[in-house]
Every structure is written in C-alpha cells, then in structure tokens.
N, C-alpha and C positions, 0 to 999 in steps of 0.2 A: 504494500500500500504506500502511495506517495503522499508527501506533504508539500503542497504548493505554497511558495512564499515569494513575495515581490522583493526585488533588489533593495528598494528603499526600506521595506519593513525588516528585512534581514539585517541591514546595517544599523538601523535605529535600535535594534535589539542588542547587537554585538559591539557597536563602535562608539556609542555615546558614552561620555565619561565626564567627570568633574561636576561643576556647579550647574544648577538651573540658573540661567542668566538671561533676563529679558531686557537688558539695557541697550542692546543694539537696536537701531531704528526698527520700527514695526515693519513686518514683511510687506512687500508690495502686494497688491490685490492679485487675484487669479488672472483677471483680464490684463492687468499691467504686466504680470509675469509672462503671459502668452505673447503680448505685444513686444516685450523686451526680447524674448527668444526669437521672434520673427525678425526683429531688426538685426540681431546678431547673425542669424543664419542667412539673412538676405545679403549680408556683406561678403559671404564666402564665395569661392570660385565655383564654376560649373562642375558638376560631378560630386558635389558635397551631398552626403546623405544625411537627412535629418529624421528624427524619431525612429531610430533603428531598433527594431524588435529583436531582443536577444533572449536565449533560453539555454539552461544548462542543468546538469544533474550531478548530485553528489550524495551517495547513499540513498536514503529515503527522501532526500530533499530534491524538489524540482524548483529551480530558481529562474525567475524571468522578470523582464522589465524593458523599458525603452530608453536607450541612450540618446542624448540630445543631438549629437552629430558626429559624423566620421568623414574625414578627408582622406580618401584612399591614396591620392597622389602624394600626400605628405605623411601618410601612415599615422595620422593623428586623430585620436578620439577625444571629443570635448564633452565636458559637463558644464552647462551654462546656468549661472545663478544671478538673478537680478537683485539689486540692492539700492539703497540711498545712503549718502554720507560717507564718512571716513572709514575705509575698509580695515584700517589698522586696529580699529576698536571692536572688530568682530570677535566674539568669544571663541576661545580655542576649540571648544567642543564642537562648534558648528563647522569650522574648517576641517577638523579631524573627520567628522561625519561625511563631509563632501568628498574628501579624498578616498574614504572607504568605499563609497558608492562608485566612484569613478574606477577604482581598481577592480572592483567586482565586474563592472561592465567590461573593463579591459580584458579580464580573464576569459569572460564568456565570448568576446569577439575573437581573441586569439585561438580559442578552442574551435570555434565555428569555422574560421577561415584559414586555419593552419599557419598563423603568423608566428614568426620566431621572436619578434619584439614589437613594441608599440610605444608611440609617444602619447602620453596622457596630458591633457591641458584642462586645467580648472579655470574657467572664464567667468569673471565677475563683471557684470554690466551695470554701470551706474545709471539709473533711470533719469537722474537730474542732468548730469553732464553728458550722457550718451557715450561715456568713455569705457573702454574695456581694460581690465587689469587681468593679465594672464599669468598663471603659475604653471610651468611646464616641466615634466620629467619623463625620461625615457626608461622603460622597463623591459626586461626579458620576459618572455612568455612564461618561463618556468617560475620566475619570481611572482608574477601575477597569479599563476595557478596555485602556488603555495599559499598566497594570501587568501584566495577564494576558499581553499579547503580549510584554512584556519577559521575563517568566519563561519563556514558551514558547521565545522566541528563544535564550535562554541554554541551553536543553535540546535544541534542534533538532539541532545537530551531533552530540551524543551519541546522540540517538534515531536519526539516519540511520546512524550507525556500528553501533548495535545491530541495526537492521533488516538491514543488510548482513551482519553477523555471523550473525544467525539464518538468513538464506538460505544462507550458505556452510556453516554448521553442519549444517543439515538436508540439504543436498545431500551432504555428506560422510558423514553417518550413514546416509542411504539407500543409499549405495554401499559401506558398511562391509563388509569381509570378515572372516570368522572368523580370529582371530589364530594358529591352529594348522593343521596340515595336515588334521586331522580332529578330530571330537569324541571325547572319551573315552566309554567305555560308560556310559550313563545320563545323560550331560551333554546330549545332544541332546533327550532327552525332557523334561528340566528346562527347557531353553531354549525349547522349543516351548510348554510350559505357560505360562511367563512371558509370552511373546509373545501368546498367545491371551487371557489375562486382561486384558492391557493394552489389547487391541483392544476388549474388551467393558466396560472400566471396572470390573473386578471385583477381588476379593481372592483371593489364592492362599496356601494353607498347603502347603508343600513339604517333605517328608521325603526327604532324599537322603544317601547314605552319605558318610562322610568320605573325602576323597581323589579324588572324581570331578571336582573343579574347579567347585564351586558358585559361587564368586565370579565367574569369567568366565561361567559358565553362566547367571547371572542378569543381570549387567551388559550383556553383549553383546546379548541379545534386547530389553532395554528401551531401549538406545540405538538399535537398529534401528527400534523401534516409535515412537520420539519424534517423527519428522517427521509420520507419518500421524496420530498421536493428538494432535498439536499440544501436546506436553508442553513446558512452560516450563523445568522442572527435574527432575533425578533426584536424590533424596536417598538416600544409602547410609548406613545406621546400623549401628554395631557396638557391642558391649558393652565391648570392651577394645582397647587400643592395637594388639596384633597383628592383629586383625580389620580395623582401619582401614588398616594398612599393606598387608595383602593386597589390599584394594580399590584402593589407590593404585597398587600394582604391576600389578594386572590392567588398570587403565585405561591405564597406560603401554604395555602389550602390545597392547591393543585399538586405541587411537588412536595411531598412529605420530607421531613428531615432525612438526610442521607441520599436523596435523589441527586445524581450527578448533573445538576443544572446550575450554571453560574449566573446569578442575578446581580445586576449592578444598578444602583440609583445614582444618576448624575445630578449634582447640585450646582447652582449658580456660584460663580467665583466669589462674589461678595459674601455669600452665606458660608462658604467653606473655608475662607481665609482665616488662619489662626493669628496672623500678625498684620492687621490692616494698616498699622502705622509704619510698616517697613516695605521697602522696595523688593521686587522679585529678583534678587541676585544674592550670591553667597556671601558678599561682604556686608549685607544688610540683614537678611533673614536667615536664621539658623536652619530652617526647614528647606532652604534652597541650597545651602552649603553641602557640597558633595552629593547632591540629589541623585545624579546618574550612577555614582559609585554604590550608593545604598539601595538603588531601585531594584536590582535583581532579587535581593532578599525580601524586600517589601512586596514585590510582585508575587513571588512564590508563596509567601505567607498569606496574601490576600486570596489567591485562587484556591488555597487549601482550606480557608477558614469558613467557607459557606457564603450565603448571600451577603453582598456588600451594600447594605443599606447605608444611609448617611452616617449613622452612629458607628456602625461596625467598620466602615471604611476609615473613619477618623481614628478609631482605636488602633487599627493596624498601622496607619500612617505615623501616628505619634510614637508608637512603639519602635518604629524604625527611623524616627526623626526625619521624615520626608513630608512634603506638602500634601495634604489630603486632596486638594483640588487637582493637582497635576498627577497624583497617583491615580485618581479616578479617570483622568484622560487616557492614561496608559492602559488601565484595566478594560477600557471600552474595546480594545483590540481582542481581548481574550474572553469576554463575557458572552454568554449565550442569549440572554435577555437583558436589554438595556431600557431602563425606565427614565424618562426625562421630559423636558419641555419641548414644545413644537419646534423651537428654534434650532435644536440639534440636528434636524433633518431638513427643515424648510428655509432657514435663513440663508442669506447670500454667502455667508462664510461658515455654513453648518459643518461641524466637526464630524459627525457620524456619516453624513453624506459624502464628505471628502474621503474619509477612510474607506468607505465602501467602494468608491470609484478607484482609489489607488490599489486596493487589494482584490478587486473584482469579486466582492462578496455577493452572495445571494441573500437578500434581506426581505423579511416579511414585516410590514409596517402596520401598526394599529393606531388609529387616530381617535382618541376619546373626545366626546363632546365636540364633534367636528364642525358644528355650526359656528363655533368660535374662530375657525380657521380663516374665514373670510376677512374679518376685521384684523386678526393677528397678521395675516398675510399682507394686507394693505400696509400695516405699520412697519413690517419688516422691510418693505421696499419703498418706503417714504423717507425723505431726508429734508432737512431744513437748515438754513443758515440765518442767524439773527444779527442784524446790524448792531443792536445794542451790545451784544457780547463782544463784537469786534471793536466798538468804540471804547469799551472798558479795557480791553487788552492793550490798546494803543497807549494807554496811560501808564501801564505797568510793565510792558514788554521790554526785553533788553534792547539797547540802542540799535544793534545790527538788524533787528527784526522790524523796526518801525517803518523803514522804507517800503517793504512789500505790503505791510498792513495798511499804510497810508494809501498806497496805490489801489488796494482793494476798496478802501473807503471812498476814494474819488469815483471809482466805477459804481459804487452804491449810489452816490449822489446823482450821477448821470442817469442811472436806471430810474430813480425816483422822480426825476424831472419829466420823464415820459408820460407819467400819469399821476394825478393827485388824488385819485379815487382811493377809498379805504380798502377796497379789495379789487384786484386786477388779475385777470387770467391772460397769460401771454400765449402767443402762437408757438413760440420756440424758446429755447434756452438762450440767455444773453451771452453771445460768444466772447465779447470783450471782458465781461465780468468773470466768466469762467476761466479765461486765460489769466486774469489777475489772481483768482483763487488758486489756480494751479501753481503759479509762481510763489504765492504765499505758502502753500503746502510744501513745496520744495525747500524753501528757506527754513521752515519749521523742522522738516526732517533732518536737515543738516545741523540745525541747532541742537536737536535732541541727541544726535549722534556725537557731536562735539562735547556736549555737557552731560554725557552718560553717567559720569561718576556722581553727579549731584542729584538730589531728589528733584523730579520734574515739577514745574509749576502746574498745579492741578487745573486751573482755568485755561492755561495755554494748551495743555495736553487735551483737555476736553474739546476745545475749539479745533484742534488738529484732527482728532478722531471724527468729529462731525463733518469736517471738510473732506476727509478721505471718503466717508460714506456718501456724501453728496456727489463727489466726483465719480465714484463707482456707478451711482445711479444715472448720472449724466451720460455715461458711456452706453447705457442700455435704454436710454429714454425712447419712448414710443407712444403709440396710441393708447396703451394701457394706463398711462399716467398723464398728468397735466402739470403745468408750471404756473404758480400763482404768487402774487405779492400781497401781503397783508400789512397795512400801516397801523401801528399801535398809537400813533399820534399824528397830528396834522402836518408837522414839519418833517416827519420821516426819520426822526432821531432813532427810533426803534421800529424797525420793519423786519419782516420775515420773508425770505424767498424760499419757496417750498417746491420740491419735486414730489407731487402727491400721487401715490398709486391709487387708482380706482378699481382696477381689475387685476387681482393677483394671479389669475390663471396662467398667463404667459410665464411667470416665474415659478409657480408651484407645480404646473403641469410636468415639466421635465424632471422634477424631484419625484413625482409619483411614478413616472415612467421608469425611473432608475431602479426602483425596487422590483423584486420578483412578484410580489403581491401587496396590495394596500387595501385595508378595510377602514372606511371612515364611518363612524357610527354616532348616533345621538337620538334623543327622543324627538328632536325637531329638525327634520331635514326635508320639509315640504315647503313649497313645491320643488320637485327634483330638478327641474330645468334651471332654477335659480342657482343651485349649488353646482350643477354640471358646468354652467356657463362661467360662474365667478371663480371656481377653483381649477378650471382647466382640466377636467377629468377626461380620460380617453373615451372615444366614441363607444367602445365595447364595454363600458362600465356596467356592471350588473346592479340591480336595485331590488331591495326587499323591504317591504313595509310589514313589520311583525304586528299581527293583531293584538289589541290590548287584552290582557287577561282579566281586566277589571270590569265589573258590571256598573251600569249607569247609576244604580241605586246606591253604590258605594260613595259616590261623589255628587253632592247636590250642587249644581252649577246654576247660579241665579244672576240675572242681569239687572243692574240698577240703571235703567234707561232714562230716568228723569233727571239725571245729573250730567252736565257738560263739564269735561275736564280740559277743554281747550285752553290755551294759554291765557286768552283774554277773560276767561270765566273762572280762573282758579281761586281768586280771592273769595268769590261768591260760593264756590263749591266746598270750602273748608268746613263750614258748620254742618251742611247736610251729610258730608262724608263722616265726620266725627260722630254725628248722631246715629248714622247707619251702623258704624262699628260698635257703638255702645249698645244699641238695641240687640244686635246679634249676640254680643257678649252676655247681656242680661238674660237672654233666652237660653243660651247654652254656654255657661262659663267654661273656660279652658284656655289653652295657649293658641294665639293667632299671630299671623304675620300680615302686615299691611304694606303693600308695595306702591311706590310712587316713582314717577319718571325722572325726578331730579332731587338733589338734596334740598333745594329751596322749597320745592313743593312738599317734600316730606316734613320739613321743619314747620311750614305753615300749618299743615293739618295736625301734626303732633302737638304743637303749641295750643291749638284750638281744643284738641281732645283732652289734654292734660288740665287745661283751665276749666273746662266744662264738666269733665268727669274725673275729678281727682281720686275718686274711690277705686278706680280701675288702674292697676299697675301697668305702666308703660315704659318702654326703653327704646332707644333710637340707635340706628347705625350712624356713625359720624364719618366725616371725610378722613381718608388716609389712616384707617385703623391699623394698628400693628397686629401681628398674629395672636399674641396673648389677648388683645382687646377683642378680636373677632371670636376667639374661643370663649371668652367671658360672655359675649352676647349670646352665643349658642347654648352655653351652660344654663341659661335662665329658662330654657325650654325643658322643664323637668316633668316627669310623670306626676300627675296630681296637681300641677301648677296651673296658674290662671293669670293671664296678662296679654298685652299686645306689644309685639316688637315691630317698630317702624323701620322699613328698609327700602333700598333703592332698587328699582327694576333693572335687571341686567347686572347687578352688583354681585358681591361675593356670597350673599345669602339667597340669591334668586336661582342658583343652580349649584349642583355639586355638593349639596349638604343633605344629610339623612336624619330626619326627625320622625321616626315611625311612631305609630300608635298614638297615645295620649300626649306625646311630646309636641305634636302639632295637630290641631283639629280643624283648622280652617285658614283661609287666606283671602285678603281683599286686594284686588288689583285695580288701582285707579289709573286711567288713561289706557290707550292702546300701545303705549311704549314707542310711539313714532319718534324717530330722530328729529331734532330741531330743524325748523326751516331757517336756513341761513345761506349766505352766498356759496359756501363750499358745497353743501348738500344739494343746492339748486343746480350747481354746475355738474355734480355727479348725476343728478336726475336727467339733465340734458344728454350727458354722455351715455347713460344706460338706455335712454330712449333711442338714441342713434344706433347703438350696438344691438339691442335686443327688442326694441319696440315696446318696452315696459318700464319706462323711467320711474314713474311714481311707485309702482309695485316693488321694483328692485331696490330703490333708495329708501323708501319709507315703510310701506305696508308690510312686506315680508319680514324685514328685520324687527319691526315693532311687535308683530304678533308672535314671532318666535320667542321674544322675551316674556310675553304674557304666558304662553304655554309652559315655558321652563319654570316660571315662578309658581304657577298652579300645580306643577308636578311635585312640589315639595310636600303636598298634603297626603297623597296616596302613595305609600312606599311598599306595602305588602298586600296580599290578598285579604288580610284580616282588617286592614285599615278602613275607616270610614271618616268622612269629613265633608266640608263645604268650601266652595269658592264663590266669591261675589265679584263680578266684573262690573266696574263702575264707569260707565260712559254711554251716552245715547247711541253712539256709532256701532255698538255691539249688536244692534238690531239689524244691521245691514247684512244682506246675503253674502256679499263679497268678503266681509269680515268673518262671518260664521263659517264660511267654507274653509277657512284656514285654521279652524279650531279642531281638536281631536274628534273623530267621528263618533266615538262612544259617549261623548258628553251629551246630555239632554238639557238644553238651555231652557230656563223658565224665568218669567218676569218676576222681579222682586218688588213687593209692595211694603211700604213702611209698616213696621210692626210684625213682619214675618220672622 
C-alpha cells in the first residue's frame, strides 16, 4: 500500500526547524503570487518549462509535486518565491524550507531524466521593485538522491502510522452503528440523502425542521460513506460557537471512546492566543520559541490523545510549550474530522481549502445553518477603506510613510469632488486612487519588513491589512459586486469607499466544486432558487425538503393582524404589543421570548412593558454581549420559571439555541424581519432585479421571513414539546407572506384576550 505525499507537505514535515516567526512581511496574496510567477517565467528564454509535474517513489512513499520551472538549455531548475521588503530579514527556517523543496524537486527531475547533475536556483521576486534575487548551487544527482531519501526516511515512520490509522479508521467507520436506538422522524430521510450525494460526488441542499437531529443526521451518513468514497477528511462548518459545539457533541455520541477517529476543533486566533501582549516570534513569545523543534513531539502526543477539542488541544500545546493556535493549524493536516467556522473553507484565504488543493484531498463538507452563508459570504468578499482612518494615521505615521499616505489622501479629495451626495454608486473602481493605494501598501510592506524587530503599530498594521484585502478584491471585481462611497459628513473628512459583494456565488461556487461532496442544511432554505442563485450551487445540486414530524396542534400559531410594525408606526405599536405579551403571559404563565427587528425597537417595547407590567419578570438582550452574558441570558430560561426575554430577530438567541420543554413555551415575533430600506439595500434590490427578476423578494422578503421562521423554531424542539407563536404585523395576512411560512403551521387570527 502506498502513501501519497506532496513535495511541499513532505518538506514542511521534515525540514522546518527553529522558531515560529511571523515578523517577515505578510505573504503576498495567491493572485499576487501567481502574477509574480508569471512575470518571472515570462522573462525566461524559449524552451523554458514551467509547472513541471514530477513524481517519485521511495519505499511506501509516493512523492509528487510541481516544480516552478526548468531551463533545459542551462540545466537549471528554479523554485520561485514572491516577497516584499528586505530579503535579509527572512527567517532562517523559511529559507531552509525553500531549499529543501527545491532539492527534492531536483532529485525527482534527475531520476526522471537521467541527469548526472543539476543547477538549482532559488529565485526571490520582489513584488514592489520587480527585482529578482537568485541563490544558485550546482548538485550531483547522487547528492540530491541522498537528500531525497533522507527526507523520505524521516517521514516513513509517520507515513506507516498514518496508513495504519487510515485502515483502522475506515474499518471502524464501515462498521459504525447509528448512535441511537432508532432514527427520529425525518432524520433517516436526511441521512439517506446525504449518503446518496456523497456516493455520487454531488451537492445537496437540505431543508429539515428544527429538532429532528440534523447534526447527527448529516455527520453519521458521511462518516459511513468515507471509506467507500475514499474521503480524506470531513469538514463540518458552522456559523456560530453553539453550532460547532453541537457537532463536537454529536461526534462524541457517534464515535465511542477508542474509535480511531481524529476530531479537531479549530478556534479563532484571538481566542486561542495565550500571550496576546506578545508578538509571534521566538524573541517575544515563549510558545513561538523553538516551535518547529518541539512540534514533532507535540504533534505525536496530540494525535494519540483522542479528540482535540479546544481545551484538550490547549492542554497538549502547553505541555509541550508550543502555541495552541499554530498546533491546531498543523493538526488540520492529520485530522479526520475538522470542526470550524465557515471561513476555513469559504474565505478568500481559507486554510482548509488551500491545504486540500495542495494535497489533493478528497473532502466531504457539511455546512450547518446554511442560510447564514449568504450574508457571511457577502462579508467575506467585501472590503472597505475609510478616509478617517487614513487621516488619523497621517498624524502619527513615521516620516518616511507620510508621502505615500498624503498622496492617497489627495486622491481621496479628488474622488470626493466628483460627487457631494451622501451615498454614491460608481460604475468602476477609481484607477488613480487604486494606484495610490497600491503605492501606499508597498511602502507599508517595506516599513514592516525594515522594522520587524519592533512591535508593529496596531493602527498602521490594521490599515495595511484592510488595504491588502481591498486590493485583492479589486483584482477580482465584477458584476457580483459594486463600488460605493458613503460620506459620514458633508465635507468628506470621513468617507468610506467600499467594494461591496452582493452575490457571493461566483466566489463560493468554486469552493463547493472543490470538495468531493457538500451538504448545506438548515430549517430555512426556501425558496430553493434563492439559495441556488446566491450561493452559486452546481446545476446538478440535489434538494430534499424533510417533512416536519410535528403536528399542527403542537404549535399554536396566531397572527396579531391589527398591529402595524412598520417603521413609521413603531412608537404607536409599543403599548399594544406590550399589552398582547402581558395578556398571553397572564393566560399561560411560563418562559417566553419576544423578538424585534432592531435593538431600538426592542428597547422601546421592553421599556413600555416593564413600566406597565412591573409584576412580570423581564430581561433584555443588549448590544455586543460577551459569551458569559449570553449564557446568563439563556440560564434564566429554567424549568418552572416564568418571564419574558426580549431579543433581536436574527441575533444570537433567534437560532442555534435549544430550550426544550418548559424552558420555553412561546415566542412573539414583531415585524417581518425585513432588512432596512436604505441606499445600499435599494441598490442591491436593483441588482437582484436585473440578475434574477426578483429584486424585492431576494433583498427583503426572503431574508426577512427566514429570520421569522428561525426565531419561531426555538419553541418546538422535540416531539413532546408544545407551545405558541404570535406573529405581530398586519402583513402576515398576505398570501405571498404565508406561502413562505412552514406548511405544517395552521395560522389563526388573534383577538385581544385570547
């Protein structure tokens, strides 16, 4: 049996050494790297071969990869690396790794073509100056072959362990039994659909009611399918922390202790960092010092220790004195199931997607609460630059940076002279402004490289990263996005230039195609055309709408049609809504949630309710609640309790929380949840109309009603639950609105006193 390994992965395992050191300038973007490679190879003579596919064997290892370029006339093999700034400041471990990769490629080329010797050239291309720095050495084929065999021998024991693990894992998954006595109603249909699409390498859009066990119903069949489909990894993506925890809990139930299944939870860097006051290099952070020297022992301990949830990963990392965040990044290569946020697969610089492409993994992807992916996708591919941030930097930036920053500000002034409107949509990106931004970025990159030993200025670094993101998006700008300028004041002292993504499909679609199979699931994925269009799903995407296991009599859904919650009527609506909530509470005391479309509306009605009905316990969701504060809000929903929690529609308490039985007996939903009518949304409406002929529905109606159904879904969590939902707005009487509500609901008009 063979173990396939990419040249880059082999060398990263065997040749990295020394400290973790992120002081060298941030790596160029993928697009910049591709462009830089093209510029370098374009300078070469005719007959130069680029992207040379090489393959070799050593014992059970099959090693393959693509060398950057070979000049047969000069017998020279090149490895091209793009960079910015002073190359002398490059950490030693990076140069060592680059030479290792090049030597392995050289050995493979000599073996393939029978070469007795070969010149190896490490070419560093400065994106700013367009200058090449070349380090060149000549090697005998026997020397290169010895180096290749040494690298392989260092990896062989790990490869043998990985092959044994894969065989044991696949045998265990093939024999996996469903973790409960039986499937819940609807859960089997969902599981069968997931299994079928994985077998055919397709994408599935699955709408399934809240409470049927979607997490187990998607993970179990994909785990069962993994051996037959030769899946290297399963990636479970969730929008929020509760969703990730549900997946980890489900995996614990599915794979009993001792099952050879490596589970890894990926955590954001800011949450995993042990020393946020220190820089990421060995001279500052003790967990970066000697990171790559200590990594082999930490890696071995982690894969032997069982599931690497956040706490377990931290424990292993600290025991070996390495950074938990970067240990997690390393373990993603060796895990069978990775649980993390959407951005790990769908973002422009997504780590898991990049690793899958480099290593040619077969990946099964599960996307939890997939209705969130539309807005999250838009945010991932939106970038903005604020003039106010630039003006503040000009006052504090080092003297050598003021010239490029001043030049950018002059172009800001010229741009703002073109229109004095508070909001302006442009036909195209401003070329002169972009050129000034590019020059400023180049200057900042050189500054950070030169000043690598000193702690970076946080504001300057933030501006730099925002500018890099903006320039990346400018390279891929198209009909899926728009360019707009928003003035914060009449003089334009603070204005924002935004590349605003409206249609994430062109970006997300290729990520979906890159996986062997993808299942996107949620309780609210109707109408399907909206999600197919906006997410860029393949034409052959399968669809399943799992019937609800709940009876209409379990959930009393009533419409308070005599109240208008339109923006102009909100002041007048506060007292009637407060009275309606109080009447229901008096009739059936218990725990209730009341949802509103904004914090302002929530506070208006909550204040009215608390003043008029002080005898009823009430608590409110507040802006920017911490995790402990959110948990304290939920902890008030206790069995036998009675009170009303006021929350925001679409917020952290409107989906992804579980309050079964008496913990929640009812919900009030004020408004249809429609997004605000503002210049940005109106421009989106026009674009959606042009693209799909359904501008109002795609911009306002579908996103709004999705929030309503999600919020109402908090009430009925099991087949034993009973409860009520009151929909507050006269527009719920419209057929077009009712058609977007769950079919098993039976809507009845609510009269005061019911």
